Residue, then its C-alpha position, 0 to 999 in steps of 0.5 A: x467438492x468432487x475430486x474430478x473438479x479438483x483435478x480439472x483445477x490442478x491442470x488448469x494450473x499446471x497449463x497456466x504455468x506452462x504457457x510461457x516462460x515464467x521469468x518473462x512473465x515475472x518482467x511483464x508483471x513487474x512493469x505493469x506493477x511499476x507503472x501503477x506504483x509510479x502513479x500513486x506518487x508521481x502527482x505529488x510534485x505536480x500539484x503546485x503546477x496543477x494548482x496554478x493551471x486549473x484553479x481548483x478549490x480546497x475541496x477539489x484539490x483534495x479529491x484530485x489527490x485522494x481519488x486514486x488510492x480511494x477508488x483503487x482500494x475500494x475495488x480490489x476485492x471486487x476486481x480480484x474476485x472477478x479475475x478469479x471467475x473470468x480470467x485474471x489475464x482478461x481483467x489485467x489487460x482491460x486494466x491496461x487499456x483503461x489506464x492508458x485511457x485514463x492517462x490520456x484524460x488526466x493529461x488533457x484535462x482543462x478543468x478540476x472535474x475532469x481530472x478528478x474523473x480521470x484519476x478516478x478511472x486510473x484507480x479503477x485501472x490500478x484495482x484491476x491491474x494490482x491483484x492480478x499481477x499477484x494472482x498470475x505470479x501465484x499460478x505461473x510459480x507453483x513451486x513455492x521456492x521459485x515464487x518466493x523469489x518472484x515475490x521478492x522481485x516484485x516487492x523490490x520493483x513496487x519499492x522502486x516505483x513509490x521512489x521513483x514517482x516524485x523524481x520522474x515527476x520532478x524531472x517531467x515538470x522541469x521540461x515539459x507541462x504537468x500533464x507530462x506526468x500522465x502522458x508517460x503511461x501511454x507509450x508503456x500501456x501500448x507496449x504492455x497490451x500486446x505483450x501481455x496479450x501474447x505472453x501472459x497465461x490465462x488462468x481462472x479459479x474453479x468457477x463454482x456457482x455464480x459471482x456475488x455481484x451484490x456482495x461484490x458492490x457491498x464490499x467496494x462501497x463498504x471499503x470506500x466508506x471505510x477508507x474515506x473516513x480513515x483518510x479524513x481522520x489522517x487529514x486532521x478532521x475530527x472523528x465526531x464530524x458528520x463527514x467523517x463519522x458517517x462514512x466510517x459507520x456506513x463502511x463498518x455496517x456494509x462490510x459486517x453485512x458483507x462478511x455475514x453474507x459470505x458466510x451463509x453463501x454456499x459459494x462465497x465471493x471471498x472464502x472467509x475460511x482462510x482467516x481461520x488458517x493462522x498463517x493467512x490471518x497473521x500474515x494479513x495483521x503483519x501487513x496491516x501493521x507494517x504499513x501502519x508504522x511505515x507510512x506515518x514515519x515516512x510522512x512525519x520523517x519528510x516533514x522532519x527533513x524539510x521544516x526542522x533541518x530546512x532541506x529542500x524537497x530534492x535533498x529530502x528525497x535523496x536522504x529518504x532514498x537509502x531507505x528504498x534502496x535498503x527495502x529493494x535489497x531485502x526484497x531481492x535477498x527475501x527468497x534466500x532469507x525465507x529458505x534459511x530462517x522460515x516465515x516465523x523467524x523472518x517476520x518476527x526479525x524484520x519487525x525487530x530490526x524495523x523497531x531497533x531503527x525506529x529506537x535509533x532515530x529517537x536521536x533525531x534532534x534540531x540539529x543534522x546528524x547524516x550518519x544517524x539518519x543514514x543508519x536508521x533509514x537503512x535499517x528501517x527500509x531493510x526490516x520493513x521490506x523483510x516483514x512485508x516479504x515474508x507476510x505477503x509470501x505466506x499470505x499468498x502460499x497459504x491462500x488456495x490456488x483457485x483463490x489467488x485473486x481474492x487473496x491477492x485483493x485481501x492483501x492489497x486492501x490490508x496494504x492501503x487501510x494499513x497506510x490510511x490508518x497509519x497516517x491517522x494514528x500517527x498523525x493523531x499522536x504527533x499532533x497531541x504531543x506537539x499542540x499543547x506546548x505551541x499553544x502555551x508558548x510565552x509572549x505570543x497571542x492566543x489567536x496566533x499560538x492556536x493557529x500555530x498548533x495545527x502544524x509546524x508549516x503553519x507555525x512558521x507562517x504565523x511566526x513570519x507574520x508575527x515577526x520581532x521576538x513574538x515570531x522568533x519565540x513561536x518558531x523556537x517553541x514550535x520546532x521544539x514541540x515538533x521534535x518532542x512529538x516526533x519522539x513520542x510518535x517513534x515510541x509509539x511505532x516502536x510498540x506497535x512493531x514489537x506487537x507485530x513481532x509478537x504477532x508473527x510468532x503464529x506464522x510457521x516455523x519452516x518454509x513448507x515446499x511441495x515436492x518437485x514435479x508434484x506441487x499438488x495432488x488432486x486427491x489430497x486437494x479434494x479431501x482438503x476441500x471437503x474437510x474445510x466445507x463441513 
């Protein structure tokens, strides 16, 4: 790569950061991120109302829930790298428009098929918005210290969005019909479009060579198959089932071919040489492991609170709220911690704090212990957000600025894959520890105990139908087995988190910051490009 091209890229990046107040830009980006994060969870509380109104079949209901994250995860690399070529702001604004149109279509859906289509379009819009917010943030904040603070705010907003979704959905359902959970997006998008057009700076990568359309489609199809297979595993499907094994194999083959194609191309869609940098590859691995532990634990914790302790959905949400508040605090304090401790100690400590929280939660039993739960959830939220903050910041800072969209897409894809694998893996561990004891419950018919072995909720339904001493025995045994399975799952999670702490030792010890006023020297950048292209 010539020094002239590198100098032009630097000038474009400096112009991108100088076109608008960067903190106003951060506010606009966080608003769009909040909307996408809320939409990922807001539908969960509306499922009963949707079921009653549209009467979807079991498969249709599954697609209504899963199609949004499935499509979003599949297209992150496609739109992240496209933004590097045609303009990140342009992709972001198109995502805003599509998100608004899809929200209206979802709110007015009169049958399950239209709602599935609308949710798929929302996933496309989300895939356009998510990597664009991070890549624009990377361009607008060239100074790493300021960028760390911006990423902290960004990650805190993401934590808020995930928690606000169910609460907002519950409030809207109490006063309006289920379509209101989608209509709330439209006024926000109507404001975000003109404001984003006026305030957000445009930026692109170096633009060398044609955009690899075939590679982008291969990545999208491969990720779709892989995520679909992982989601089916997380739903309890057998790995040997055709509808699970075929997507997994197809996805793995396509992604392998995608990697080989990128290595051969002179101008790859995603520069896989980024993974040769220990800080980048380690940060991606840490994101996967952190999400693997978080999502599985949250799912099982919610079941414990409702089915073992008997809390209502609202009470369950309030019990889990300290986790989100602690995550927000860690995000806002992340920049200061990163400067003081450096990426290695910060991420490693985050994993260790999270593992300590998981071990503390081993004290959960059949009786409520509010102080234990509060302490455990606060430590869990703080530790995991500390880990994710340090990993995201290291990954984004290690990637070349012209590859910001592709790097952000890799980070978001890792996040989604980690969440899906976490549900599948920890759900499998939970079921393996829970089911054998239930199926051998004394005095319970074999057919009843076999059905009860699927889940604690199903065990309660079977026990209610049985009644008498057999029903009471099944309920007690199932509850005991669930708590046992919870403890086994927590131990497995603690082991994975300690593995993440060991992995984090490969991260840089100190936070390397560019000198003020000279975020990047063109000659140095050109020399680096020449070196890595050999």
